[in-house]
Kinemage of the C-alpha trace (Angstrom):
@kinemage 1
@onewidth
@group {chain A} dominant
@subgroup {mainchain}
@vectorlist {calphas} color= white
{ca met a 1} P -3.282 8.653 5.244
{ca ile a 2} L -5.151 10.874 2.737
{ca gln a 3} L -4.482 13.722 4.875
{ca lys a 4} L -0.696 13.001 4.988
{ca phe a 5} L -0.494 12.431 1.304
{ca phe a 6} L -1.943 15.853 0.295
{ca glu a 7} L 0.087 17.886 2.773
{ca tyr a 8} L 2.064 20.897 1.469
{ca ser a 9} L 5.656 21.050 2.790
{ca val a 10} L 7.658 24.304 2.637
{ca gly a 11} L 5.771 25.745 -0.172
{ca lys a 12} L 6.532 22.521 -2.448
{ca phe a 13} L 3.673 20.006 -2.995
{ca glu a 14} L 5.500 16.969 -1.191
{ca pro a 15} L 3.570 14.014 -3.034
{ca ile a 16} L 5.052 15.169 -6.351
{ca lys a 17} L 8.408 13.933 -5.396
{ca ser a 18} L 7.243 10.527 -5.599
{ca phe a 19} L 6.302 10.723 -9.268
{ca tyr a 20} L 10.195 11.283 -10.070
{ca leu a 21} L 12.410 8.279 -10.456
{ca asn a 22} L 15.354 7.726 -8.213
{ca asp a 23} L 18.592 6.132 -9.698
{ca lys a 24} L 18.250 3.145 -7.237
{ca leu a 25} L 15.705 1.232 -5.419
{ca asn a 26} L 15.315 2.301 -1.802
{ca asn a 27} L 18.521 1.409 -0.143
{ca ile a 28} L 16.883 0.949 3.302
{ca ile a 29} L 14.488 -1.748 1.973
{ca phe a 30} L 16.743 -2.998 -0.787
{ca pro a 31} L 20.282 -2.452 0.423
{ca asp a 32} L 21.901 -5.299 -1.430
{ca val a 33} L 23.695 -4.991 -4.788
{ca asp a 34} L 21.429 -7.695 -6.266
{ca asp a 35} L 18.357 -5.941 -4.910
{ca arg a 36} L 17.217 -8.462 -2.381
{ca ile a 37} L 15.308 -7.065 0.563
{ca asn a 38} L 16.717 -6.128 3.892
{ca gln a 39} L 16.346 -9.451 5.769
{ca asn a 40} L 15.526 -7.701 9.049
{ca ile a 41} L 12.723 -5.659 7.449
{ca lys a 42} L 11.435 -8.784 5.633
{ca lys a 43} L 11.171 -10.622 8.931
{ca lys a 44} L 9.155 -7.780 10.582
{ca leu a 45} L 6.774 -7.504 7.534
{ca leu a 46} L 6.284 -11.418 7.681
{ca glu a 47} L 5.458 -10.999 11.439
{ca ile a 48} L 3.060 -8.179 10.904
{ca ala a 49} L 1.249 -10.117 8.102
{ca asn a 50} L 1.013 -13.255 9.793
{ca asp a 51} L -0.491 -11.425 12.822
{ca tyr a 52} L -3.118 -9.685 10.774
{ca phe a 53} L -3.745 -13.074 8.829
{ca asn a 54} L -4.158 -15.010 12.091
{ca gly a 55} L -6.498 -12.442 13.521
{ca leu a 56} L -8.819 -12.990 10.593
{ca glu a 57} L -9.687 -16.468 12.007
{ca ile a 58} L -10.212 -18.018 8.661
{ca glu a 59} L -8.936 -21.525 7.869
{ca val a 60} L -7.417 -21.011 4.418
{ca lys a 61} L -3.743 -21.462 3.062
{ca leu a 62} L -2.031 -18.247 2.612
{ca gln a 63} L -0.239 -18.459 -0.880
{ca asp a 64} L 2.028 -15.584 -0.687
{ca ile a 65} L 2.715 -12.249 1.058
{ca ile a 66} L 3.676 -9.617 -1.606
{ca leu a 67} L 5.381 -6.266 -0.977
{ca thr a 68} L 4.262 -3.783 -3.452
{ca gly a 69} L 3.588 -0.022 -4.182
{ca ser a 70} L 6.277 2.709 -4.640
{ca leu a 71} L 8.860 1.375 -2.361
{ca val a 72} L 9.425 -1.672 -4.590
{ca asn a 73} L 9.897 0.729 -7.464
{ca tyr a 74} L 12.161 3.525 -8.577
{ca asn a 75} L 9.615 6.318 -7.612
{ca tyr a 76} L 9.501 5.420 -3.881
{ca ser a 77} L 8.183 7.971 -1.388
{ca lys a 78} L 8.177 8.438 2.207
{ca tyr a 79} L 4.507 7.322 2.698
{ca leu a 80} L 3.809 3.643 2.757
{ca ile a 81} L 4.741 0.062 2.740
{ca leu a 82} L 2.104 -2.099 1.048
{ca ile a 83} L 1.678 -5.661 1.929
{ca tyr a 84} L -0.760 -7.965 -0.008
{ca leu a 85} L -1.849 -11.219 1.427
{ca leu a 86} L -2.687 -13.731 -1.287
{ca phe a 87} L -4.952 -16.431 -1.045
{ca asp a 88} L -7.868 -18.296 -2.641
{ca phe a 89} L -11.200 -16.404 -1.489
{ca ser a 90} L -13.337 -19.288 -2.523
{ca asp a 91} L -11.588 -21.367 0.242
{ca val a 92} L -13.239 -18.926 2.718
{ca asn a 93} L -16.615 -19.028 0.901
{ca asp a 94} L -18.001 -19.599 -2.424
{ca asp a 95} L -19.426 -16.131 -2.477
{ca lys a 96} L -16.264 -14.244 -3.339
{ca val a 97} L -18.096 -11.015 -3.406
{ca leu a 98} L -19.116 -11.489 0.110
{ca val a 99} L -15.583 -12.579 1.142
{ca lys a 100} L -14.118 -9.449 -0.670
{ca lys a 101} L -16.426 -7.138 1.281
{ca phe a 102} L -15.602 -8.811 4.551
{ca leu a 103} L -11.713 -8.732 3.952
{ca asp a 104} L -12.063 -4.976 2.729
{ca ala a 105} L -13.731 -4.162 5.938
{ca ser a 106} L -11.228 -6.254 7.984
{ca asn a 107} L -8.340 -4.299 6.170
{ca lys a 108} L -9.781 -0.801 6.796
{ca ile a 109} L -10.327 -1.755 10.552
{ca trp a 110} L -6.883 -3.271 11.062
{ca asn a 111} L -4.986 -0.514 9.208
{ca leu a 112} L -7.033 2.142 11.305
{ca asn a 113} L -6.423 0.530 14.621
{ca his a 114} L -2.719 -0.301 13.985
{ca asp a 115} L -0.127 2.512 13.635
{ca ile a 116} L 2.776 0.372 12.609
{ca thr a 117} L 5.810 1.833 11.041
{ca ile a 118} L 9.138 0.244 9.768
{ca glu a 119} L 11.995 2.654 9.201
{ca gly a 120} L 9.531 5.526 9.256
{ca tyr a 121} L 7.304 4.009 6.716
{ca glu a 122} L 3.681 3.302 7.686
{ca val a 123} L 2.651 -0.276 6.978
{ca glu a 124} L -0.695 -1.182 5.337
{ca ile a 125} L -2.176 -4.623 4.549
{ca tyr a 126} L -4.706 -5.843 2.020
{ca cys a 127} L -6.006 -9.135 0.788
{ca gln a 128} L -5.938 -10.208 -2.803
{ca asp a 129} L -7.629 -13.279 -4.314
{ca val a 130} L -5.271 -15.532 -6.286
{ca asp a 131} L -7.348 -14.902 -9.429
{ca glu a 132} L -7.359 -11.283 -9.161
{ca ser a 133} L -4.708 -9.521 -11.359
{ca his a 134} L -2.185 -7.061 -9.662
{ca arg a 135} L -0.956 -4.458 -12.007
{ca ser a 136} L 2.167 -3.152 -10.101
{ca ser a 137} L 5.490 -2.675 -11.766
{ca gly a 138} L 7.079 -3.854 -8.660
{ca gln a 139} L 6.172 -7.063 -6.666
{ca tyr a 140} L 8.454 -8.792 -4.127
{ca ser a 141} L 7.424 -11.961 -2.608
{ca leu a 142} L 7.985 -11.946 1.128
{ca val a 143} L 7.581 -15.668 1.401
{ca glu a 144} L 9.740 -16.832 -1.605
{ca asp a 145} L 12.191 -13.924 -0.962
{ca lys a 146} L 12.369 -13.028 -4.616
{ca trp a 147} L 11.022 -10.577 -7.231
{ca leu a 148} L 7.914 -11.697 -8.906
{ca val a 149} L 7.964 -8.439 -10.915
{ca lys a 150} L 10.988 -6.575 -10.869
{ca pro a 151} L 10.797 -2.936 -11.741
{ca ser a 152} L 12.574 -1.200 -14.651
{ca lys a 153} L 13.616 2.428 -14.555
{ca glu a 154} L 12.016 4.199 -17.422
{ca asn a 155} L 12.714 8.009 -17.915
{ca phe a 156} L 9.807 10.422 -17.827
{ca val a 157} L 9.053 13.891 -16.461
{ca pro a 158} L 5.898 14.100 -14.396
{ca asp a 159} L 3.424 17.038 -15.289
{ca glu a 160} L 3.512 18.817 -11.908
{ca asp a 161} L 0.627 21.220 -12.729
{ca leu a 162} L -1.609 18.281 -13.657
{ca ile a 163} L -0.637 16.462 -10.516
{ca lys a 164} L -1.415 19.464 -8.382
{ca arg a 165} L -4.700 20.127 -10.085
{ca lys a 166} L -6.018 16.400 -9.656
{ca ala a 167} L -4.930 16.437 -6.080
{ca glu a 168} L -6.636 19.882 -5.174
{ca gln a 169} L -9.769 18.290 -6.837
{ca ile a 170} L -9.735 15.296 -4.646
{ca met a 171} L -9.014 17.480 -1.569
{ca ser a 172} L -11.992 19.633 -2.457
{ca ser a 173} L -14.285 16.526 -2.843
{ca ile a 174} L -13.130 15.218 0.476
{ca glu a 175} L -13.881 18.576 2.169
{ca asp a 176} L -17.241 18.584 0.550
{ca leu a 177} L -17.923 15.119 1.798
{ca glu a 178} L -16.738 16.028 5.345
{ca asn a 179} L -19.087 19.098 5.337
{ca asp a 180} L -22.113 17.160 4.173
{ca leu a 181} L -21.263 14.631 6.849
{ca glu a 182} L -21.250 17.321 9.398
{ca glu a 183} L -24.594 18.720 8.037
{ca thr a 184} L -25.932 15.412 8.286
{ca lys a 185} L -25.077 14.900 11.833
{ca ala a 186} L -26.311 18.485 12.748
{ca met a 187} L -29.700 17.572 11.457
{ca asn a 188} L -29.945 14.220 13.437
């Protein structure tokens, strides 16, 4: 995913486009005038989320499945659909830190082992505790089929040079880590 995000495309830094606002929400995901989700996509997302959740083999009540990220906002991009499964981590175990670590590892493994796309968008799943705040400006409940936080369109112009510099710093750090890993492997 990181590699895809930082690709250069035809001399234009592709992810920068996702910082600009569109006039409407993504019409593939939200084709209705009232900004309700495409019901076929909703059904597929619910199936994916339930498949993941059932694979966790934990006995807790799932409280909501939330679609979030840029696709539920005016700055949508071509990269990703994010699904958050919301439940009480303390129903799994009183040690919420342990539960979070288990779920983070499960999320990473599942996301790496499943190449799922819907309408060309890669789907990733995460778990969130009911007490954890989620600060996305767009959140759509797939269970309730309604907006929890409906995005508003605010005009701004992104600083493309700043975005490029930050991205290049991150790419450089990733390359350094990869080189360190290769050196460590070579020494062993």
